[in-house]
C-alpha positions as CSV (number, residue, x, y, z in Angstrom):
1,M,113.5,75.2,92.8
2,S,115.8,77.4,90.8
3,T,116.8,80.9,91.9
4,L,114.8,82.3,89.0
5,T,111.6,80.6,90.1
6,I,112.0,81.9,93.6
7,S,112.8,85.4,92.4
8,I,109.6,85.3,90.2
9,L,107.4,84.0,93.0
10,I,108.7,86.8,95.4
11,T,108.2,89.5,92.8
12,L,104.6,88.3,92.2
13,V,103.9,88.3,96.0
14,I,105.1,91.9,96.1
15,I,103.1,93.0,93.1
16,L,99.9,91.4,94.6
17,F,100.7,93.1,98.0
18,V,101.0,96.5,96.2
19,I,97.8,96.0,94.4
20,I,95.9,95.1,97.5
21,I,97.2,98.2,99.4
22,F,96.4,100.4,96.3
23,A,92.8,99.1,96.1
24,A,92.4,99.6,99.8
25,A,93.6,103.2,99.6
26,I,91.3,104.0,96.7
27,T,88.3,102.3,98.4
28,K,89.0,104.4,101.5
29,G,89.3,107.5,99.5
30,Y,86.1,107.0,97.8
31,S,84.2,106.2,101.0
32,Y,85.4,109.4,102.7
33,K,82.5,111.9,103.1
34,H,83.5,115.2,101.7
35,T,81.9,118.3,103.1
36,I,81.5,121.9,101.7
37,D,81.6,124.9,104.0
38,Q,78.7,127.3,103.8
39,L,79.6,130.6,102.1
40,D,78.6,132.5,105.3
41,D,81.2,130.6,107.4
42,N,84.0,130.9,104.8
43,P,86.7,133.3,106.3
44,Y,88.5,133.6,103.0
45,L,85.5,135.3,101.3
46,K,85.3,137.7,104.3
47,N,89.0,138.7,103.8
48,E,88.3,139.1,100.0
49,D,85.5,141.5,100.7
50,K,87.6,143.6,102.9
51,D,90.3,143.7,100.3
52,K,88.0,144.8,97.7
53,E,86.5,147.5,99.9
54,R,90.1,148.7,100.6
55,E,91.0,148.7,96.9
56,E,87.7,150.6,96.0
57,G,88.4,153.1,98.8
58,K,92.0,153.8,97.3
59,K,90.4,154.2,93.8
60,R,88.0,156.7,95.1
61,S,90.5,158.9,97.0
């Protein structure tokens, strides 16, 4: 076989490997079960409420 043919075969093997790895990553990503936190348990909302209360207190003063 010529050098060109060997290079093309190696390139095709690498491309197929990348496609298989890419497909596996996509499949794993779609199979992941995403969850949503309840609003009561969200610490960021509690901090936002405190910030709003402070801002309203400053406006009233």
